[in-house]
MMTF fields as JSON, N, C-alpha, C and O atoms, coordinates in Angstrom:
{
  "mmtfVersion": "1.0.0",
  "mmtfProducer": "UNKNOWN",
  "numBonds": 387,
  "numAtoms": 388,
  "numGroups": 97,
  "numChains": 1,
  "numModels": 1,
  "chainsPerModel": [1],
  "groupsPerChain": [97],
  "chainIdList": ["A"],
  "bondAtomList": [4, 2, 8, 6, 12, 10, 16, 14, 20, 18, 24, 22, 28, 26, 32, 30, 36, 34, 40, 38, 44, 42, 48, 46, 52, 50, 56, 54, 60, 58, 64, 62, 68, 66, 72, 70, 76, 74, 80, 78, 84, 82, 88, 86, 92, 90, 96, 94, 100, 98, 104, 102, 108, 106, 112, 110, 116, 114, 120, 118, 124, 122, 128, 126, 132, 130, 136, 134, 140, 138, 144, 142, 148, 146, 152, 150, 156, 154, 160, 158, 164, 162, 168, 166, 172, 170, 176, 174, 180, 178, 184, 182, 188, 186, 192, 190, 196, 194, 200, 198, 204, 202, 208, 206, 212, 210, 216, 214, 220, 218, 224, 222, 228, 226, 232, 230, 236, 234, 240, 238, 244, 242, 248, 246, 252, 250, 256, 254, 260, 258, 264, 262, 268, 266, 272, 270, 276, 274, 280, 278, 284, 282, 288, 286, 292, 290, 296, 294, 300, 298, 304, 302, 308, 306, 312, 310, 316, 314, 320, 318, 324, 322, 328, 326, 332, 330, 336, 334, 340, 338, 344, 342, 348, 346, 352, 350, 356, 354, 360, 358, 364, 362, 368, 366, 372, 370, 376, 374, 380, 378, 384, 382],
  "bondOrderList": [1, 1, 1, 1, 1, 1, 1, 1, 1, 1, 1, 1, 1, 1, 1, 1, 1, 1, 1, 1, 1, 1, 1, 1, 1, 1, 1, 1, 1, 1, 1, 1, 1, 1, 1, 1, 1, 1, 1, 1, 1, 1, 1, 1, 1, 1, 1, 1, 1, 1, 1, 1, 1, 1, 1, 1, 1, 1, 1, 1, 1, 1, 1, 1, 1, 1, 1, 1, 1, 1, 1, 1, 1, 1, 1, 1, 1, 1, 1, 1, 1, 1, 1, 1, 1, 1, 1, 1, 1, 1, 1, 1, 1, 1, 1, 1],
  "groupList": [{"groupName": "MET", "atomNameList": ["N", "CA", "C", "O"], "elementList": ["N", "C", "C", "O"], "formalChargeList": [0, 0, 0, 0], "bondAtomList": [1, 0, 2, 1, 3, 2], "bondOrderList": [1, 1, 2], "singleLetterCode": "M", "chemCompType": "L-PEPTIDE LINKING"}, {"groupName": "SER", "atomNameList": ["N", "CA", "C", "O"], "elementList": ["N", "C", "C", "O"], "formalChargeList": [0, 0, 0, 0], "bondAtomList": [1, 0, 2, 1, 3, 2], "bondOrderList": [1, 1, 2], "singleLetterCode": "S", "chemCompType": "L-PEPTIDE LINKING"}, {"groupName": "ASN", "atomNameList": ["N", "CA", "C", "O"], "elementList": ["N", "C", "C", "O"], "formalChargeList": [0, 0, 0, 0], "bondAtomList": [1, 0, 2, 1, 3, 2], "bondOrderList": [1, 1, 2], "singleLetterCode": "N", "chemCompType": "L-PEPTIDE LINKING"}, {"groupName": "LYS", "atomNameList": ["N", "CA", "C", "O"], "elementList": ["N", "C", "C", "O"], "formalChargeList": [0, 0, 0, 0], "bondAtomList": [1, 0, 2, 1, 3, 2], "bondOrderList": [1, 1, 2], "singleLetterCode": "K", "chemCompType": "L-PEPTIDE LINKING"}, {"groupName": "GLN", "atomNameList": ["N", "CA", "C", "O"], "elementList": ["N", "C", "C", "O"], "formalChargeList": [0, 0, 0, 0], "bondAtomList": [1, 0, 2, 1, 3, 2], "bondOrderList": [1, 1, 2], "singleLetterCode": "Q", "chemCompType": "L-PEPTIDE LINKING"}, {"groupName": "GLU", "atomNameList": ["N", "CA", "C", "O"], "elementList": ["N", "C", "C", "O"], "formalChargeList": [0, 0, 0, 0], "bondAtomList": [1, 0, 2, 1, 3, 2], "bondOrderList": [1, 1, 2], "singleLetterCode": "E", "chemCompType": "L-PEPTIDE LINKING"}, {"groupName": "PHE", "atomNameList": ["N", "CA", "C", "O"], "elementList": ["N", "C", "C", "O"], "formalChargeList": [0, 0, 0, 0], "bondAtomList": [1, 0, 2, 1, 3, 2], "bondOrderList": [1, 1, 2], "singleLetterCode": "F", "chemCompType": "L-PEPTIDE LINKING"}, {"groupName": "TYR", "atomNameList": ["N", "CA", "C", "O"], "elementList": ["N", "C", "C", "O"], "formalChargeList": [0, 0, 0, 0], "bondAtomList": [1, 0, 2, 1, 3, 2], "bondOrderList": [1, 1, 2], "singleLetterCode": "Y", "chemCompType": "L-PEPTIDE LINKING"}, {"groupName": "LEU", "atomNameList": ["N", "CA", "C", "O"], "elementList": ["N", "C", "C", "O"], "formalChargeList": [0, 0, 0, 0], "bondAtomList": [1, 0, 2, 1, 3, 2], "bondOrderList": [1, 1, 2], "singleLetterCode": "L", "chemCompType": "L-PEPTIDE LINKING"}, {"groupName": "ARG", "atomNameList": ["N", "CA", "C", "O"], "elementList": ["N", "C", "C", "O"], "formalChargeList": [0, 0, 0, 0], "bondAtomList": [1, 0, 2, 1, 3, 2], "bondOrderList": [1, 1, 2], "singleLetterCode": "R", "chemCompType": "L-PEPTIDE LINKING"}, {"groupName": "VAL", "atomNameList": ["N", "CA", "C", "O"], "elementList": ["N", "C", "C", "O"], "formalChargeList": [0, 0, 0, 0], "bondAtomList": [1, 0, 2, 1, 3, 2], "bondOrderList": [1, 1, 2], "singleLetterCode": "V", "chemCompType": "L-PEPTIDE LINKING"}, {"groupName": "THR", "atomNameList": ["N", "CA", "C", "O"], "elementList": ["N", "C", "C", "O"], "formalChargeList": [0, 0, 0, 0], "bondAtomList": [1, 0, 2, 1, 3, 2], "bondOrderList": [1, 1, 2], "singleLetterCode": "T", "chemCompType": "L-PEPTIDE LINKING"}, {"groupName": "TRP", "atomNameList": ["N", "CA", "C", "O"], "elementList": ["N", "C", "C", "O"], "formalChargeList": [0, 0, 0, 0], "bondAtomList": [1, 0, 2, 1, 3, 2], "bondOrderList": [1, 1, 2], "singleLetterCode": "W", "chemCompType": "L-PEPTIDE LINKING"}, {"groupName": "PRO", "atomNameList": ["N", "CA", "C", "O"], "elementList": ["N", "C", "C", "O"], "formalChargeList": [0, 0, 0, 0], "bondAtomList": [1, 0, 2, 1, 3, 2], "bondOrderList": [1, 1, 2], "singleLetterCode": "P", "chemCompType": "L-PEPTIDE LINKING"}, {"groupName": "ALA", "atomNameList": ["N", "CA", "C", "O"], "elementList": ["N", "C", "C", "O"], "formalChargeList": [0, 0, 0, 0], "bondAtomList": [1, 0, 2, 1, 3, 2], "bondOrderList": [1, 1, 2], "singleLetterCode": "A", "chemCompType": "L-PEPTIDE LINKING"}, {"groupName": "ILE", "atomNameList": ["N", "CA", "C", "O"], "elementList": ["N", "C", "C", "O"], "formalChargeList": [0, 0, 0, 0], "bondAtomList": [1, 0, 2, 1, 3, 2], "bondOrderList": [1, 1, 2], "singleLetterCode": "I", "chemCompType": "L-PEPTIDE LINKING"}, {"groupName": "ASP", "atomNameList": ["N", "CA", "C", "O"], "elementList": ["N", "C", "C", "O"], "formalChargeList": [0, 0, 0, 0], "bondAtomList": [1, 0, 2, 1, 3, 2], "bondOrderList": [1, 1, 2], "singleLetterCode": "D", "chemCompType": "L-PEPTIDE LINKING"}, {"groupName": "HIS", "atomNameList": ["N", "CA", "C", "O"], "elementList": ["N", "C", "C", "O"], "formalChargeList": [0, 0, 0, 0], "bondAtomList": [1, 0, 2, 1, 3, 2], "bondOrderList": [1, 1, 2], "singleLetterCode": "H", "chemCompType": "L-PEPTIDE LINKING"}, {"groupName": "GLY", "atomNameList": ["N", "CA", "C", "O"], "elementList": ["N", "C", "C", "O"], "formalChargeList": [0, 0, 0, 0], "bondAtomList": [1, 0, 2, 1, 3, 2], "bondOrderList": [1, 1, 2], "singleLetterCode": "G", "chemCompType": "PEPTIDE LINKING"}],
  "groupTypeList": [0, 1, 2, 3, 4, 3, 5, 5, 5, 6, 7, 2, 3, 8, 9, 10, 4, 8, 5, 5, 1, 11, 11, 12, 13, 1, 14, 7, 8, 7, 3, 6, 15, 10, 3, 11, 5, 10, 16, 3, 15, 3, 14, 15, 5, 16, 15, 6, 2, 17, 1, 18, 14, 10, 15, 3, 11, 11, 5, 1, 3, 9, 18, 11, 7, 11, 1, 10, 1, 10, 2, 10, 10, 0, 3, 16, 13, 16, 5, 10, 15, 1, 3, 7, 15, 5, 10, 1, 9, 3, 15, 5, 18, 10, 15, 1, 8],
  "groupIdList": [1, 2, 3, 4, 5, 6, 7, 8, 9, 10, 11, 12, 13, 14, 15, 16, 17, 18, 19, 20, 21, 22, 23, 24, 25, 26, 27, 28, 29, 30, 31, 32, 33, 34, 35, 36, 37, 38, 39, 40, 41, 42, 43, 44, 45, 46, 47, 48, 49, 50, 51, 52, 53, 54, 55, 56, 57, 58, 59, 60, 61, 62, 63, 64, 65, 66, 67, 68, 69, 70, 71, 72, 73, 74, 75, 76, 77, 78, 79, 80, 81, 82, 83, 84, 85, 86, 87, 88, 89, 90, 91, 92, 93, 94, 95, 96, 97],
  "secStructList": [7, 7, 2, 2, 2, 2, 2, 2, 2, 2, 2, 2, 2, 2, 2, 2, 2, 2, 2, 2, 2, 7, 7, 1, 1, 3, 3, 3, 3, 3, 3, 3, 3, 3, 3, 1, 7, 2, 2, 2, 2, 2, 2, 2, 2, 2, 2, 6, 6, 6, 6, 6, 7, 3, 3, 3, 3, 3, 3, 7, 6, 6, 1, 1, 3, 3, 3, 3, 3, 3, 3, 3, 3, 3, 1, 1, 2, 2, 2, 2, 2, 2, 2, 2, 2, 2, 2, 2, 2, 2, 1, 6, 6, 7, 3, 3, 7],
  "xCoordList": [10.658, 10.97, 10.306, 9.116, 11.064, 10.539, 9.648, 9.667, 8.871, 8.014, 8.838, 8.44, 10.0, 10.867, 11.358, 11.396, 11.731, 12.179, 11.04, 11.249, 9.834, 8.677, 8.387, 8.073, 8.495, 8.256, 9.289, 8.935, 10.559, 11.622, 11.402, 11.556, 11.043, 10.793, 9.619, 9.68, 8.549, 7.381, 7.756, 7.383, 8.491, 8.85, 9.857, 9.813, 10.752, 11.678, 10.919, 11.222, 9.93, 9.115, 8.309, 8.205, 7.741, 6.985, 7.888, 7.486, 9.107, 10.056, 10.316, 10.297, 10.554, 10.815, 9.591, 9.727, 8.402, 7.177, 6.99, 6.632, 7.225, 7.06, 8.092, 7.774, 9.322, 10.373, 10.043, 10.303, 9.47, 9.187, 7.916, 7.794, 6.981, 5.676, 5.419, 4.404, 6.321, 6.037, 7.242, 8.384, 6.976, 8.014, 7.947, 6.889, 9.073, 9.103, 9.677, 10.549, 9.215, 8.167, 6.796, 6.568, 5.881, 4.556, 3.543, 3.892, 2.272, 1.199, 1.069, 1.204, 0.805, 0.638, -0.585, -0.792, -1.389, -2.592, -2.392, -2.272, -2.359, -2.312, -3.745, -4.608, -3.996, -5.29, -5.028, -4.297, -5.651, -5.522, -6.908, -7.854, -7.021, -8.256, -7.901, -6.985, -8.649, -8.443, -9.797, -10.832, -9.773, -10.996, -11.37, -10.5, -12.662, -13.126, -12.852, -13.714, -11.641, -11.21, -10.517, -9.611, -10.947, -10.444, -8.922, -8.289, -8.325, -6.867, -6.123, -5.053, -6.669, -6.006, -6.098, -5.13, -7.257, -7.438, -6.554, -5.91, -6.523, -5.695, -4.214, -3.45, -3.801, -2.395, -1.972, -0.869, -2.851, -2.538, -2.446, -1.514, -3.421, -3.402, -2.125, -1.538, -1.696, -0.482, 0.771, 1.674, 0.829, 1.991, 2.149, 3.267, 1.023, 1.066, 0.882, 0.758, 0.866, 0.694, 1.843, 2.986, 1.545, 2.531, 3.171, 4.255, 2.511, 3.071, 2.206, 2.486, 1.17, 0.275, -0.687, -1.272, -0.855, -1.712, -3.187, -3.613, -3.951, -5.407, -5.892, -5.659, -6.568, -6.975, -8.493, -9.191, -8.989, -10.428, -10.713, -10.034, -11.716, -12.099, -13.527, -14.39, -13.75, -15.072, -15.325, -14.563, -16.402, -16.757, -17.449, -18.145, -17.249, -17.954, -19.444, -19.847, -20.238, -21.688, -22.096, -22.986, -21.454, -21.785, -20.991, -21.243, -20.036, -19.252, -18.122, -17.496, -17.856, -16.807, -15.42, -14.483, -15.289, -14.0, -14.085, -15.158, -12.917, -12.825, -11.725, -10.623, -12.036, -11.053, -10.449, -11.171, -9.133, -8.442, -7.626, -6.691, -8.002, -7.279, -6.422, -6.898, -5.157, -4.218, -3.59, -2.871, -3.862, -3.287, -2.221, -2.522, -0.984, 0.128, 1.228, 1.421, 1.937, 3.069, 4.288, 4.66, 4.895, 6.078, 7.25, 7.067, 8.467, 9.629, 10.182, 10.752, 10.015, 10.548, 9.954, 9.282, 10.195, 9.646, 10.08, 9.306, 11.302, 11.763, 10.93, 10.659, 10.524, 9.679, 8.295, 7.723, 7.762, 6.476, 6.565, 5.706, 7.593, 7.762, 7.992, 7.479, 8.751, 9.014, 7.727, 7.595, 6.773, 5.478, 4.674, 4.036, 4.698, 4.015, 4.581, 3.829, 5.885, 6.535, 6.182, 5.876, 6.224, 5.893, 4.458, 4.214, 3.522, 2.126, 1.981, 1.32, 2.591, 2.439, 3.062, 2.6, 4.096, 4.752, 4.067, 4.144, 3.397, 2.78, 1.317, 0.801, 0.648, -0.786, -1.103, -0.969, -1.52, -1.798, -3.049, -4.071, -2.948, -4.089, -4.43, -5.465, -3.568, -3.839, -3.657, -2.764, -4.519, -4.393, -4.025, -4.732, -2.925, -2.491, -2.905, -2.65, -3.543, -3.976, -3.094, -3.292],
  "yCoordList": [-1.243, -1.203, 0.039, 0.275, 0.819, 2.048, 1.732, 0.62, 2.725, 2.548, 2.256, 1.453, 2.914, 2.68, 1.237, 0.611, 0.71, -0.681, -1.644, -2.634, -1.347, -2.184, -2.172, -3.208, -0.994, -0.868, -1.675, -2.401, -1.553, -2.304, -3.811, -4.558, -4.246, -5.667, -6.16, -7.24, -5.354, -5.715, -5.872, -6.858, -4.902, -4.953, -6.061, -6.65, -6.351, -7.471, -8.792, -9.653, -8.946, -10.16, -10.26, -11.337, -9.138, -9.119, -9.491, -10.261, -8.95, -9.244, -10.757, -11.332, -11.384, -12.826, -13.589, -14.511, -13.215, -13.896, -13.752, -14.718, -12.562, -12.334, -13.124, -13.674, -13.174, -13.927, -15.421, -16.092, -15.931, -17.362, -17.768, -18.914, -16.85, -17.235, -16.811, -17.194, -16.027, -15.445, -15.517, -15.386, -15.727, -15.652, -14.249, -13.805, -13.565, -12.157, -12.024, -12.808, -11.049, -10.063, -10.725, -11.792, -10.056, -10.615, -9.507, -8.405, -9.829, -8.894, -8.867, -9.894, -7.684, -7.525, -6.657, -5.661, -7.031, -6.278, -5.539, -6.145, -4.219, -3.353, -3.01, -2.869, -2.877, -2.391, -1.338, -1.559, -0.19, 0.918, 1.407, 1.301, 1.939, 2.581, 3.992, 4.196, 4.969, 6.37, 7.021, 6.521, 8.147, 8.933, 9.362, 9.612, 9.445, 9.803, 11.285, 12.138, 11.562, 12.909, 12.795, 11.98, 13.613, 13.535, 13.616, 12.882, 14.498, 14.67, 13.422, 13.112, 12.702, 11.485, 10.361, 9.636, 10.226, 9.193, 9.502, 8.608, 10.766, 11.176, 10.967, 10.594, 11.203, 11.007, 9.549, 9.276, 8.617, 7.192, 6.911, 6.248, 7.42, 7.208, 7.774, 7.156, 8.942, 9.573, 8.745, 8.687, 8.107, 7.286, 6.122, 5.72, 5.589, 4.446, 4.861, 4.007, 6.165, 6.68, 6.216, 6.13, 5.921, 5.503, 4.147, 3.846, 3.335, 2.014, 0.891, -0.287, 1.253, 0.246, -0.324, -1.385, 0.361, -0.124, -0.01, 0.926, -0.982, -0.931, -0.555, -1.281, 0.589, 1.115, 1.118, 1.593, 0.578, 0.518, 1.126, 0.817, 1.99, 2.591, 2.186, 2.064, 1.983, 1.627, 2.399, 2.289, 3.182, 3.932, 3.034, 2.087, 3.343, 2.612, 2.953, 3.893, 2.191, 2.36, 3.798, 4.358, 4.378, 5.749, 6.805, 8.001, 6.364, 7.312, 7.981, 8.909, 7.525, 8.13, 7.707, 8.504, 6.458, 5.905, 5.354, 5.007, 5.284, 4.704, 3.662, 3.895, 2.514, 1.459, 1.67, 1.837, 1.662, 1.817, 0.548, 0.239, -0.183, -1.403, -1.078, -0.494, -1.46, -1.187, -2.503, -3.134, -2.912, -4.14, -3.741, -3.096, -4.122, -3.669, -4.731, -5.448, -4.828, -5.751, -5.081, -3.964, -5.787, -5.28, -6.204, -7.398, -5.63, -6.434, -7.316, -8.372, -6.884, -7.671, -7.188, -6.157, -7.921, -7.529, -6.129, -5.428, -5.721, -4.392, -3.291, -2.266, -3.501, -2.513, -2.454, -1.374, -3.609, -3.657, -2.848, -2.014, -3.102, -2.438, -0.943, -0.15, -0.55, 0.886, 1.654, 2.807, 1.028, 1.688, 1.802, 2.827, 0.758, 0.847, 2.01, 2.782, 2.122, 3.179, 4.548, 5.475, 4.678, 5.949, 6.377, 7.538, 5.447, 5.773, 6.183, 7.177, 5.43, 5.733, 7.071, 7.723, 7.48, 8.753, 9.951, 11.06, 9.746, 10.864, 11.109, 12.208, 10.084, 10.197, 9.963, 8.855, 11.021, 10.959, 10.11, 10.269, 9.216, 8.418, 7.234, 6.599, 6.917, 5.768, 4.471, 4.353, 3.5, 2.166, 1.235, 1.174, 0.51, -0.45, -1.835, -2.235, -2.564, -3.922, -4.931, -6.137],
  "zCoordList": [22.738, 21.317, 20.71, 20.923, 19.968, 19.368, 18.166, 17.638, 17.746, 16.567, 15.327, 14.483, 15.218, 14.06, 14.038, 12.979, 15.196, 15.278, 14.934, 14.234, 15.432, 15.13, 13.63, 13.043, 13.017, 11.577, 10.796, 9.867, 11.166, 10.492, 10.626, 9.66, 11.829, 12.078, 11.219, 10.633, 11.152, 10.352, 8.877, 8.242, 8.336, 6.916, 6.613, 5.533, 7.537, 7.346, 7.286, 6.46, 8.165, 8.167, 6.866, 6.278, 6.424, 5.172, 3.999, 3.126, 3.974, 2.889, 2.8, 1.712, 3.939, 3.968, 3.462, 2.658, 3.922, 3.483, 1.97, 1.297, 1.439, 0.001, -0.809, -1.863, -0.311, -1.014, -1.058, -2.056, 0.03, 0.123, -0.627, -1.06, -0.781, -1.315, -2.754, -3.336, -3.337, -4.64, -5.557, -5.117, -6.839, -7.863, -8.465, -8.912, -8.47, -8.911, -10.306, -10.678, -11.101, -10.816, -10.742, -11.311, -10.017, -9.799, -9.537, -9.113, -9.804, -9.455, -7.941, -7.275, -7.405, -5.962, -5.724, -6.418, -4.748, -4.421, -3.105, -2.041, -3.205, -2.02, -1.636, -2.502, -0.341, 0.127, 1.192, 2.158, 0.979, 1.912, 2.297, 1.516, 3.498, 3.93, 4.376, 5.173, 3.843, 4.204, 4.45, 4.008, 5.165, 5.273, 3.865, 3.031, 3.607, 2.271, 2.032, 2.242, 1.592, 1.235, -0.114, -0.289, -1.063, -2.433, -2.479, -3.238, -1.677, -1.739, -1.267, -1.791, -0.287, 0.194, -0.839, -1.068, -1.452, -2.475, -3.677, -4.225, -4.087, -5.223, -4.919, -5.808, -3.675, -3.299, -3.486, -3.959, -3.114, -3.326, -4.82, -5.278, -5.582, -7.034, -7.652, -8.54, -7.186, -7.719, -7.439, -8.272, -6.274, -5.922, -6.905, -7.228, -7.373, -8.288, -9.751, -10.629, -10.01, -11.365, -12.261, -11.812, -13.507, -14.523, -14.209, -14.708, -13.391, -13.086, -13.661, -13.438, -14.39, -14.95, -13.921, -14.139, -12.814, -11.735, -12.091, -12.767, -11.62, -11.708, -10.305, -9.338, -10.214, -8.914, -8.815, -9.711, -7.702, -7.466, -6.101, -5.122, -6.04, -4.765, -4.411, -5.28, -3.122, -2.621, -1.337, -0.377, -1.324, -0.119, 0.885, 0.517, 2.163, 3.214, 3.147, 2.461, 3.856, 3.826, 4.155, 3.515, 5.135, 5.548, 4.787, 4.931, 3.981, 3.195, 3.952, 3.44, 5.158, 5.981, 5.534, 5.56, 5.125, 4.712, 3.301, 2.807, 2.664, 1.333, 1.318, 1.814, 0.744, 0.535, -0.849, -1.833, -0.914, -2.185, -2.433, -1.694, -3.495, -3.881, -5.089, -6.062, -5.019, -6.099, -6.524, -5.749, -7.753, -8.29, -9.302, -10.306, -9.038, -9.873, -9.894, -8.912, -10.997, -11.1, -10.467, -10.825, -9.524, -8.834, -9.148, -9.388, -9.144, -9.55, -8.439, -8.712, -7.163, -6.053, -4.726, -4.69, -3.642, -2.344, -1.887, -1.235, -2.22, -1.813, -2.457, -1.831, -3.705, -4.384, -3.727, -3.579, -3.337, -2.634, -1.34, -1.056, -0.578, 0.714, 0.549, 1.338, -0.462, -0.653, -0.927, -0.515, -1.622, -1.869, -0.577, -0.336, 0.258, 1.549, 2.369, 2.964, 2.395, 3.17, 2.598, 3.348, 1.277, 0.64, 0.965, 1.293, 0.874, 1.182, 2.641, 2.94, 3.552, 4.983, 5.367, 6.303, 4.658, 4.983, 4.346, 4.876, 3.218, 2.501, 2.86, 2.655, 3.396, 3.621, 5.096, 5.616, 5.738, 7.165, 7.42, 6.751, 8.39, 8.811, 7.946, 8.148, 6.967, 6.096, 6.874, 7.713, 6.579, 7.149, 6.007, 5.001, 6.157, 5.137, 5.585, 6.721, 4.69, 5.019, 4.296, 4.438]
}
């Protein structure tokens, strides 16, 4: 199975879980981990800019990595997934939780 197929399967499963567990529109909490680099953190903030998101960053104990939590109201599971895809394509080395 290719990486693209695995990604599609993952997002399809996530879509079903979100549809079954949530009434939309709803608040959604994204969590990302990136190396502590200003441009990577700013890139995540820019993706959610003008969406009313509340963004919180927390550096790891050694300062090597930063956790970025984004709490934002999304209209449906497809919008949630599109943001995950946008972040993963624009920011190298990001980990989505």
